[in-house]
C-alpha positions in Angstrom: -102.1 92.9 93.8 -99.2 93.2 96.4 -98.0 96.7 96.7 -94.2 97.4 96.7 -92.9 98.7 100.0 -89.3 99.9 100.2 -87.3 99.7 103.4 -84.1 102.0 103.7 -82.3 100.7 106.9 -79.4 99.0 108.3 -78.7 95.1 108.1 -78.9 93.1 111.2 -76.9 89.9 111.0 -78.9 88.2 113.5 -82.3 88.8 111.6 -84.2 90.5 114.3 -84.2 94.2 113.4 -83.5 96.4 110.4 -83.7 95.4 107.1 -84.5 91.7 107.9 -87.3 92.6 110.3 -88.9 95.0 107.8 -89.0 92.6 105.1 -90.5 90.0 107.1 -93.2 92.5 108.4 -93.9 93.7 105.0 -94.3 90.1 103.7 -96.5 89.2 106.8 -98.7 92.2 106.2 -99.3 91.1 102.4 -96.8 93.6 100.6 -93.7 93.0 98.5 -90.4 94.3 100.1 -87.5 95.9 98.4 -84.6 97.1 100.3 -81.8 99.6 100.3 -79.1 98.8 102.9 -77.4 101.9 104.5 -75.2 100.0 107.1 -73.9 96.7 108.1 -73.8 95.7 111.5 -72.2 92.7 113.4 -74.7 92.0 116.0 -76.7 89.3 117.9 -79.4 89.0 120.6 -76.7 90.5 123.1 -75.7 93.5 121.3 -74.0 95.3 118.4 -70.3 94.3 117.9 -69.5 96.4 115.0 -71.2 98.8 112.5 -70.0 100.3 109.2 -71.9 102.6 107.0 -72.4 101.9 103.2 -71.1 104.6 101.1 -73.4 107.4 100.1 -72.9 106.6 96.4 -74.0 103.1 96.9 -77.0 104.1 98.8 -77.9 106.6 96.0 -77.5 103.7 93.4 -79.5 101.5 95.4 -82.3 103.7 95.7 -82.3 104.9 92.1 -82.1 101.3 91.0 -85.3 100.4 93.0 -87.4 103.5 92.2 -86.4 103.6 88.5 -88.2 100.2 88.1 -90.8 99.4 91.0 -94.0 101.0 91.5 -93.2 101.8 95.2 -96.2 102.6 97.3 -94.7 103.4 100.4 -91.2 103.9 102.0 -89.9 103.0 105.4 -86.6 104.5 106.7 -84.8 103.1 109.7 -81.1 103.2 110.5 -79.5 105.9 108.4 -76.3 106.0 110.4 -74.5 109.3 109.6 -75.5 112.8 108.6 -74.3 112.1 104.9 -76.5 109.2 104.5 -79.4 111.0 106.1 -78.7 113.9 103.6 -78.4 111.4 100.7 -81.7 109.4 101.4 -83.5 112.8 102.0 -82.3 114.3 98.7 -83.3 111.3 96.7 -86.6 110.7 98.3 -87.5 114.6 98.0 -86.8 114.2 94.2 -88.8 111.0 93.9 -91.6 111.8 96.2 -93.2 108.4 97.0 -96.9 108.2 97.9 -96.0 107.6 101.6 -92.9 107.8 103.7 -92.6 106.4 107.3 -89.5 107.6 109.0 -88.5 105.6 112.0 -85.6 107.9 113.4 -83.6 104.9 114.7 -80.8 106.1 117.2 -80.2 103.3 119.8 -80.5 99.5 119.5 -82.6 97.3 121.9 -79.2 96.6 123.6 -78.4 100.2 124.1 -75.9 100.6 121.3 -75.9 103.8 119.3 -77.0 103.4 115.5 -77.1 107.1 114.8 -74.1 109.5 114.8 -74.7 112.4 117.2 -74.3 114.8 114.2 -77.0 113.0 112.3 -79.8 113.9 114.8 -79.8 117.4 113.4 -79.8 116.0 109.9 -82.8 113.8 110.7 -84.7 116.8 112.1 -84.0 119.2 109.5 -83.9 116.9 106.2 -86.1 113.9 107.0 -89.0 115.4 109.0 -90.3 117.7 106.3 -90.5 114.7 104.1 -92.2 112.3 106.3 -95.9 111.1 106.1 -95.6 109.8 109.6 -92.7 110.1 112.0 -92.5 107.0 114.5 -90.2 108.0 117.5 -90.0 106.1 120.8 -90.1 108.3 123.9 -86.2 108.7 123.9 -86.1 109.6 120.1 -89.1 112.1 120.5 -87.3 113.9 123.5 -84.0 113.9 121.4 -85.9 115.4 118.3 -88.2 117.6 120.2 -85.9 118.8 123.0 -88.3 118.1 125.7 -89.1 115.2 128.2 -91.6 112.9 127.0 -92.8 110.5 130.1 -96.5 111.1 130.0 -99.5 110.9 127.4 -99.8 114.7 127.6 -96.0 115.3 127.0 -96.1 112.6 124.2 -98.7 114.7 122.5 -96.9 118.0 123.0 -93.7 116.5 121.5 -95.8 115.2 118.4 -97.2 118.8 117.9 -93.6 120.2 118.2 -92.3 117.8 115.6 -95.2 118.6 113.4 -94.3 122.1 113.6 -90.8 121.1 112.2 -92.4 119.6 109.4 -93.6 116.1 109.7 -97.1 115.6 108.5 -98.0 113.2 111.3 -96.2 111.9 114.5 -96.7 108.8 116.3 -94.9 108.7 119.7 -94.5 105.0 120.9 -95.6 104.6 124.3 -93.6 101.6 125.4 -91.8 103.7 128.1 -94.3 105.9 129.0 -95.7 106.0 132.6 -99.0 104.5 131.5 -100.7 101.1 132.7 -100.9 100.0 129.1 -98.5 100.4 126.0 -100.4 103.5 124.6 -99.2 105.2 121.5 -100.0 108.8 120.7 -100.7 109.8 117.0 -100.7 113.5 116.2 -102.1 114.7 113.0 -103.6 117.9 111.5 -106.9 116.6 112.9 -105.6 116.4 116.4 -104.6 113.8 118.8 -105.5 110.1 119.0 -104.4 107.6 121.6 -104.1 104.0 120.5 -104.5 102.0 123.5 -102.5 98.8 123.7 -101.7 95.8 126.0 -98.7 96.0 128.0 -97.0 92.6 127.7 -94.5 90.9 130.1 -92.3 90.0 127.0 -88.6 89.6 126.8 -88.2 89.1 123.3 -89.0 92.6 121.7 -85.9 93.0 119.3 -87.0 94.7 116.3 -90.2 96.1 117.7 -90.0 99.5 116.2 -88.7 98.2 112.8 -91.8 95.8 112.7 -94.2 98.5 113.6 -93.1 101.1 111.1 -92.8 98.6 108.3 -96.2 97.3 108.9 -97.8 101.0 109.0 -95.9 101.5 105.7 -97.5 98.5 104.3 -101.1 99.2 105.3 -100.4 102.7 103.8 -99.4 101.2 100.6 -102.6 99.2 100.5 -104.4 102.6 100.5 -105.7 102.5 104.1 -106.0 106.0 105.9 -103.4 106.6 108.3 -105.4 106.0 111.6 -106.5 102.7 110.4 -103.0 101.7 109.2 -101.6 102.6 112.5 -104.4 100.6 114.2 -104.0 97.6 112.2 -100.3 97.8 112.7 -100.4 98.1 116.4 -102.8 95.0 116.6 -100.3 93.1 114.5 -97.2 94.1 116.4 -99.1 93.1 119.7 -99.2 89.5 118.6 -95.7 89.6 117.2 -94.4 90.7 120.5 -96.6 88.2 122.3 -95.0 85.3 120.3 -91.6 86.6 120.5 -89.0 84.1 119.5 -86.5 82.9 122.2 -83.4 82.7 119.8 -79.9 83.5 121.0 -78.8 84.1 124.7 -80.1 87.7 124.9 -83.1 89.5 123.7 -84.8 87.6 120.8 -86.7 89.1 118.0 -90.6 89.7 117.5 -92.1 87.2 115.2 -94.1 88.9 112.4 -95.1 85.5 111.2 -96.6 84.6 114.5 -99.8 83.4 113.0 -98.5 81.4 110.1 -95.5 79.9 112.2 -98.0 78.5 114.7 -99.9 75.1 114.0 -102.1 75.5 111.0 -105.8 76.4 112.1 -108.3 75.9 109.3 -107.9 76.7 105.6 -109.8 79.2 103.9 -112.1 76.6 102.3 -112.9 75.2 105.5 -114.5 78.6 106.4 -117.2 77.5 103.8 -119.3 79.5 101.5 -122.8 78.7 102.7 -123.5 79.1 106.6 -127.0 78.1 107.7 -128.3 79.2 111.1 -130.2 76.6 113.1 -132.1 77.0 116.5 -132.9 74.3 118.9 -135.4 72.0 117.8 -136.0 73.6 114.4 -134.5 70.4 112.7 -132.6 72.7 110.2 -129.2 71.4 111.0 -129.9 68.0 109.4 -131.8 69.8 106.4 -128.8 72.3 105.9 -126.2 69.4 106.2 -128.2 67.2 103.8 -128.6 69.9 101.2 -125.4 71.6 100.8 -124.4 73.8 103.6 -120.9 73.9 104.6 -121.4 75.2 108.2 -124.2 75.1 110.5 -124.4 77.9 113.1 -126.3 77.0 116.3 -127.9 80.3 117.5 -129.9 80.6 120.7 -131.0 84.3 121.5 -133.5 83.0 124.2 -133.3 82.3 127.7 -132.2 78.7 127.4 -130.0 77.1 130.0 -126.3 76.1 129.3 -127.4 72.5 129.3 -130.1 73.2 126.7 -127.7 75.0 124.5 -125.2 72.1 124.8 -128.0 69.7 123.9 -128.9 71.7 120.8 -125.3 71.9 119.7 -124.9 68.1 120.1 -128.0 67.5 118.3 -126.6 69.6 115.3 -123.3 67.8 115.6 -125.1 64.4 115.2 -127.0 65.7 111.9 -123.8 67.4 110.4 -120.6 65.9 111.4 -121.3 62.5 109.5 -121.9 64.6 106.4 -118.8 66.5 106.7 -120.5 69.7 107.6 -118.9 71.8 110.5 -120.8 73.1 113.4 -120.1 76.5 115.2 -121.9 77.8 118.1 -122.8 81.2 118.3 -121.4 83.4 121.2 -121.0 80.9 123.7 -117.3 79.6 123.9 -118.3 77.3 126.9 -121.0 75.9 125.1 -118.8 75.0 122.1 -116.2 73.4 124.3 -118.8 71.2 126.2 -120.5 70.0 123.0 -117.2 69.5 121.1 -118.3 71.7 118.5 -116.1 72.7 115.5 -115.9 76.3 116.5 -117.5 79.4 117.7 -119.0 82.6 116.1 -118.3 85.6 118.4 -119.9 88.9 118.7 -118.6 92.2 120.1 -119.6 91.5 123.7 -118.4 87.9 124.0 -115.1 86.4 124.9 -112.1 87.5 122.9 -110.8 85.3 119.9 -107.6 85.0 121.8 -109.4 83.4 124.8 -111.6 81.3 122.5 -108.5 79.8 120.8 -107.0 79.0 124.2 -110.0 77.1 125.0 -111.0 75.5 121.7 -107.5 75.0 120.4 -105.7 76.0 117.1 -107.9 74.1 114.9 -111.2 75.4 115.7 -113.2 77.6 113.4 -113.5 81.1 114.9 -115.6 83.9 113.3 -116.3 87.3 114.4 -119.2 89.9 113.8 -119.1 93.3 112.4 -121.7 95.7 111.7 -119.6 98.6 110.2 -116.2 99.2 108.7 -114.7 100.4 112.1 -116.0 97.2 113.6 -114.5 94.9 110.8 -111.1 96.6 110.8 -110.8 96.0 114.8 -110.7 92.3 114.0 -107.7 92.5 111.5 -104.7 90.8 113.1 -106.7 88.9 115.6 -106.9 85.1 115.6 -110.3 84.7 113.6 -110.8 82.7 110.6 -113.6 84.8 109.0 -115.8 87.7 109.4 -119.6 87.6 109.5 -120.7 91.0 108.1 -124.2 92.4 108.0 -126.9 93.2 107.8 -126.1 93.7 103.9 -129.9 94.2 103.0 -131.4 94.3 106.5 -132.9 91.5 108.5 -136.2 90.5 110.1 -134.7 87.8 112.4 -133.5 90.2 115.1 -135.6 92.5 117.4 -133.2 95.4 117.1 -131.2 95.0 113.8 -128.3 97.1 112.8 -128.8 99.3 109.9 -128.5 97.8 106.6 -125.0 98.2 105.0 -125.6 97.9 101.3 -123.4 96.4 98.7 -121.0 99.3 98.5 -120.1 99.3 102.0 -119.8 95.3 102.1 -117.2 95.9 99.1 -115.1 98.3 101.5 -115.2 96.1 104.2 -113.9 93.2 102.1 -111.1 95.3 100.8 -110.3 96.7 104.2 -110.1 93.3 105.9 -108.3 91.4 102.8 -107.4 88.6 103.0 -109.6 87.6 106.0 -112.7 85.9 104.4 -116.2 87.8 104.7 -119.3 86.0 105.1 -122.2 88.2 104.4 -125.4 88.1 106.4 -128.7 89.9 106.2 -131.8 89.2 104.2 -129.8 87.0 101.8 -131.8 85.3 99.1 -130.8 83.2 96.2 -131.4 86.1 93.8 -129.0 88.2 95.8 -126.1 85.8 96.2 -124.4 86.7 92.9 -124.2 90.3 93.7 -122.8 89.6 97.1 -120.1 87.6 95.9 -119.4 90.1 93.1 -118.9 92.6 96.0 -116.0 90.3 97.2 -117.5 88.3 99.9 -116.6 84.7 100.5 -119.7 83.5 101.2 -123.1 83.9 102.8 -124.9 83.0 106.0 -128.8 82.6 106.0 -131.4 82.4 108.6 -135.0 83.5 107.4 -134.4 82.6 103.9 -134.5 78.8 105.0 -136.4 79.0 108.4 -139.3 80.9 106.9 -139.4 78.9 103.6 -142.3 76.9 102.6 -139.7 74.1 101.6 -136.5 74.5 103.8 -134.8 71.8 101.6 -135.4 73.4 98.5 -134.4 76.8 99.9 -131.0 75.3 100.9 -130.5 73.6 97.5 -131.3 76.9 95.6 -128.9 78.8 97.8 -126.1 76.1 97.2 -126.7 76.4 93.4 -126.6 80.3 93.8 -123.4 80.1 95.6 -121.8 77.8 93.2 -123.0 80.1 90.3 -121.6 82.9 91.8 -118.3 81.5 92.8 -118.1 80.4 89.0 -118.6 83.8 87.8 -116.4 85.7 90.3 -113.6 83.2 90.7 
């Protein structure tokens, strides 16, 4: 079910920041957005031409109307404009106590125009900070609220501690203007300080960056993710939204929260397939799998084969699978997939990035990632992968140094954490275990030994196919 996230902010007539950016980010991250408008602005990509606060009575009425009816799981505040509106919003939120409150202390627009009255800064510090689950100032806002310079990671951490001392439960000092090589953000909580490293992009179209970031964090909190995880997911999401900023207007265009959906369609979730069979060079399993019901053949080679031999193995699998409508992906090697003309690639932790794989193989390639833990799984969220291979679920005998078995509860936790990214479970999968794997929420299974070591590989694939279809019917 989509959680409801409420944004309390100003309206941007150009659609790049404020309420408009928030609602787009909430929707892109899977939430349902509700809104309370605090101010009207006449602005475009070149600047703010006029701004007019909404009356305190109307802001109060909007808040009560939403909170009286909707099950709001998180609130994000942005432009509050005046001290009176800060007090009004703080009073109503203190009375209602939403589960999470992300306070983005918007003071200045990207164009440099002021969006918060000078006397309202004290109101934000005194009224909003004690309510905030998370405060998300940029460096200039952190300096204004903490009364100290913020130019380095250490100073950002010190400012975060000072703002926590004023009442905020946690503070995320955004590092776009810090003197660091990357765009690194500093999260200060009761547990300590954590730096979220980020890529510093040479991007012009960054209007609405702070709004998008805070709204994404609020949405992930609404889904129930712990704060550090919500921040990490939102940062990866924001990085891609900035990377694909929209060149609209004559000034600074907006970030694109729908960067993934707005690009040419890749593969649909059904093309990810529910039964993946692993094949090695010369084992003949690609043809068996394709004829007996596999959706995807993964060509694996963990030996010392040359690139030419790997390409030949991939082409052999393609010759068997493609006429039967079965996709072929190459494990690990993007170069082999590209040269062989495979349908995609399955990437491990130490392989090329999915962004690089997309650039090489194209938007319609099937790209998967590997995860052996919840932390590794979450790290793929927001990146251009079509599915996640998770395991070993029950342990495996097909690897010399396998990761520890996850078990079904951990698999279910990963499925929830990465939703809606499809999860393909692997690791000692048998037909008898398929049902409970799908019941845990996995989209499908990938098998190796259950087919390769079977006395009758064809019968093994058919049994797995029947189990997948039966489990899919029960848990659809």
